[in-house]
Structures are given as structure tokens and as C-alpha cells.
C-alpha positions in Angstrom: -5.5 5.1 -27.5 -2.8 7.8 -27.7 -5.2 10.4 -26.3 -6.0 8.1 -23.3 -2.3 7.5 -22.7 -1.5 11.3 -22.8 -4.4 12.1 -20.4 -3.0 9.5 -17.9 0.5 10.9 -18.3 -0.7 14.5 -17.7 -2.8 13.3 -14.7 0.2 11.6 -13.0 2.5 14.6 -13.7 -0.1 16.9 -12.2 -0.2 14.8 -9.0 3.6 14.9 -8.8 3.7 18.6 -9.2 1.1 19.5 -6.7 2.0 16.9 -4.1 5.7 16.4 -3.8 6.9 13.5 -1.7 4.4 12.9 1.2 4.0 16.5 2.4 0.2 16.5 1.7 -0.3 13.9 4.4 0.9 16.3 7.1 -2.6 16.8 8.5 -3.4 13.1 8.8 -2.8 11.4 12.1 -4.7 8.1 11.8 -6.1 5.8 9.1 -8.2 2.7 9.8 -9.5 0.2 7.3 -12.0 -2.6 7.7 -11.1 -5.8 5.9 -13.7 -7.9 4.1 -13.6 -11.3 2.5 -16.6 -12.2 0.4 -18.3 -9.2 1.9 -17.9 -10.5 5.5 -15.9 -8.4 7.9 -12.8 -10.3 9.1 -10.4 -7.8 10.5 -8.7 -4.4 10.4 -5.7 -2.5 9.3 -4.7 0.7 11.3 -2.0 3.3 10.6 -0.9 5.9 13.2 1.2 8.8 12.2 3.8 10.3 14.6 5.7 13.5 13.8 8.9 15.0 15.4 10.8 18.2 14.9 8.7 19.1 11.8 10.9 17.0 9.6 10.5 13.4 10.8 7.5 11.1 10.2 7.0 7.6 11.6 4.0 5.5 10.6 3.2 2.5 12.8 0.8 -0.1 11.4 -1.0 -3.1 12.7 -3.1 -5.6 10.7 -5.1 -8.4 12.1 -7.7 -10.7 10.6 -8.9 -14.3 10.7 -11.1 -16.6 8.6 -13.5 -18.8 10.4 -16.0 -21.5 9.6 -18.4 -23.1 12.0 -16.6 -21.1 14.8 -13.3 -22.8 13.9 -10.3 -20.5 13.0 -9.1 -21.7 9.6 -6.6 -18.9 9.0 -5.1 -16.2 11.3 -2.9 -13.2 10.4 -1.2 -10.6 12.4 1.4 -8.0 11.4 3.1 -4.9 12.8 5.3 -2.5 10.9 7.1 0.8 11.3 7.9 3.2 8.3 10.1 6.2 8.7 10.6 9.4 6.6 12.8 12.5 7.0 12.2 15.7 5.0 9.7 13.8 2.9 12.2 11.1 2.0 12.0 7.4 2.9 14.5 6.3 5.6 13.5 2.8 6.8 10.8 0.2 7.1 10.5 -2.9 9.3 7.8 -5.4 9.9 7.1 -8.8 11.5 4.2 -11.0 10.4 2.6 -14.1 11.7 0.9 -15.6 8.7 -1.1 -18.6 10.1 1.8 -19.5 12.4 4.4 -18.9 9.6 6.8 -16.2 10.6 7.9 -13.6 8.0 9.8 -10.4 8.3 11.5 -7.5 6.4 14.0 -4.8 7.3 14.7 -2.0 4.7 16.8 1.1 4.9 17.8 3.8 2.4 21.5 3.8 1.5 21.8 7.3 -0.1 25.6 6.9 -0.5 25.1 4.0 -2.9 21.8 5.3 -4.2 19.8 2.2 -3.3 17.6 0.5 -0.8 19.0 -2.4 1.2 16.5 -5.2 1.9 16.8 -8.0 4.5 13.6 -10.0 4.2 12.3 -13.5 4.5 11.8 -13.7 0.7 14.6 -11.4 -0.6 17.9 -10.1 0.7 19.8 -7.6 -1.4 19.7 -4.1 -3.0 17.0 -2.5 -5.1 16.3 1.0 -6.5 15.7 4.0 -4.3 12.7 4.7 -6.6 10.9 1.5 -5.5 8.3 1.9 -2.8 6.9 -0.1 0.1 3.6 -1.7 -0.8 1.7 -0.3 2.1 -0.9 1.4 -0.2 -1.5 4.5 2.0 1.1 6.5 0.1 -0.3 7.5 -3.4 3.3 7.7 -4.7 3.1 4.0 -5.3 1.2 4.7 -8.6 4.4 6.1 -10.1 6.8 3.4 -9.0 8.2 0.7 -11.4 8.1 -1.7 -8.5 6.8 -2.1 -5.0 8.4 -4.0 -2.2 6.3 -6.5 -0.2 5.7 -5.2 3.3 5.6 -8.8 4.5 8.7 -10.4 3.1 10.7 -7.9 1.1 10.0 -9.4 -2.3 10.4 -6.9 -5.2 7.3 -6.8 -7.4 7.6 -5.1 -10.7 4.3 -3.5 -11.7 2.3 -1.9 -14.4 -0.2 0.7 -13.2 -3.2 1.8 -15.2 -5.4 4.8 -14.5 -8.9 3.4 -14.9 -10.7 6.7 -14.3 -12.7 8.9 -11.9 -15.6 7.4 -10.0 -18.0 8.2 -7.3 -17.9 5.5 -4.6 -19.8 5.0 -1.4 -18.1 3.7 1.8 -20.0 3.5 5.1 -22.8 5.7 3.6 -20.4 8.5 2.6 -19.8 9.4 -1.0 -16.3 10.1 -2.3 -14.9 11.4 -5.6 -12.4 8.7 -6.3 -9.6 8.0 -8.7 -9.2 4.4 -9.6 -6.0 2.5 -10.5 -5.3 -1.1 -11.5 -2.0 -2.6 -10.4 -0.7 -5.7 -12.2 2.6 -7.6 -12.2 4.9 -6.8 -15.1 6.3 -10.3 -15.0 3.7 -12.5 -16.6 5.8 -15.6 -16.0 5.1 -15.5 -12.2 2.7 -18.1 -10.8 -0.8 -16.8 -10.3 -0.5 -16.8 -6.5 2.5 -14.4 -6.8 1.1 -12.0 -9.4 -0.1 -8.6 -8.4 -3.7 -7.9 -9.5 -5.2 -5.2 -7.3 -7.6 -2.3 -7.7 -6.9 0.8 -5.6 -9.1 3.9 -5.1 -7.8 7.2 -3.7 -9.7 10.4 -2.9 -9.4 12.8 -5.8 -8.7 15.8 -3.6 -6.9 14.6 -0.5 -5.4 11.4 -2.1 -6.3 9.5 1.0 -6.4 5.7 0.2 -10.1 4.8 0.2 -10.4 1.2 -0.9 -8.6 -1.8 -2.3 -10.0 -4.9 -3.9 -8.6 -8.2 -5.2 -9.5 -11.8 -5.9 -7.4 -14.4 -4.1 -9.3 -17.5 -2.8 -12.2 -15.2 -2.4 -13.0 -11.6 -3.0 -11.2 -9.2 -0.6 -11.7 -5.5 0.1 -10.1 -2.9 2.3 -12.6 -0.1 3.0 -11.8 3.1 4.8 -13.4 3.2 8.2 -11.9 6.3 9.8 -9.3 8.9 9.3 -8.4 12.0 11.2 
């Protein structure tokens, strides 16, 4: 067990050393994922990267899906967000979500003077650590954070992250050398519908997010469809 823990530690440290902040995403302009529920395509999640003056990065995201049965829409979801960085450091995030006609939102900005993040969300309003990260999954730095912040409502979710191992996975007939992580809530007292329990795969070389999977009233997967 000690050897396994040491190997995971060295692996995470090597990522941190080689890829500081988000600099290695500087050649990525677009990420698109197809969303599946019980292996049926139900929607998409798209990220577009905008750069300005070589030091500012803005990522705009849109998510849309719906669950239907007998041509009747049982559940509809739409969300838009904007995430900003300067010199590789997080600056702000905002999103609006329509979750089956229920409105949710979050606004977050970095307060460097007080060394904290300020959150104004539909589930949480208040400060949290600058080291916590937005749960948008595209940024591999999330594997090192003690907590992620809900991109829907601002809820702070403390997490335990396990490195499962290296795997070869096939998405859209293309094979990837992937690194697999398991994210679980640290707080075991949370109700099951609030607990984090998600598997995430990143490309071993580029660290592009490849896939996510979780069980929640069905088996859900995000699969990389396109990146450029």
C-alpha cells in the first residue's frame, strides 16, 4: 500500500512540475463532448477558448441535454458559463443554468488581497480557499484540489481523489493512452444525491479531458467528440 501511495504522489508531483497552472492548454481552442445516458446520446457540452494579449484566457461553455420517453421530454437542461484566467491564474467564473425549469446560478471571483475566492451562488454564498477549483473537469488541476466548486450552484464539495491507473480507452474509434482518476466526496454524511462519485480520464500526454462516468438515476458518460 505504501508503494502505491508513493507512486501516486510522485505522479501528481510530476504533473505539477511539467505543467504549471494551465499553460499547456495554450494550443487548445475548442473541446466538445457528447453526453450519454444508459448509452443513449442525449446532448452535448462545448468549450470555446478565447485568448487576448498573450496573458488572458476566457473559456465559454454551453451544455444542453434532454431525457425523453415516447417522444415526451421528461427532463431538460441548459447551462452557459464563462471562466477567466490571467497569467495562468483563476480570475472569475459565472454561470446560469435552467435545470428542468429550475433556475440556478453562480458568480465567483478571486480576491487576492484576502487570499480567498468569493462565491455568490444559488446554493452557497460566502468565501472559500483560493486553492479550490471550479468543477468544470476540463482543467486537470482539479485532481490536486481538496475541494471543487459546483459550476451550477457554487456548492463547495470536499473531495478525495484516487489515481486508479493508466489505461487504453477507445472513443469514437480512436485509441488513447489515458490516466484514470476516481473522485469521491470526503464528507460521508452527505445524502447520496449530493455525494461526488465520478470517474475521470485524461490523455496521458496532453492531459486533455477524455471521458467522465457516473451513476445517478442511470449510467452517464461524457465522451470527447472533438478538440482542436
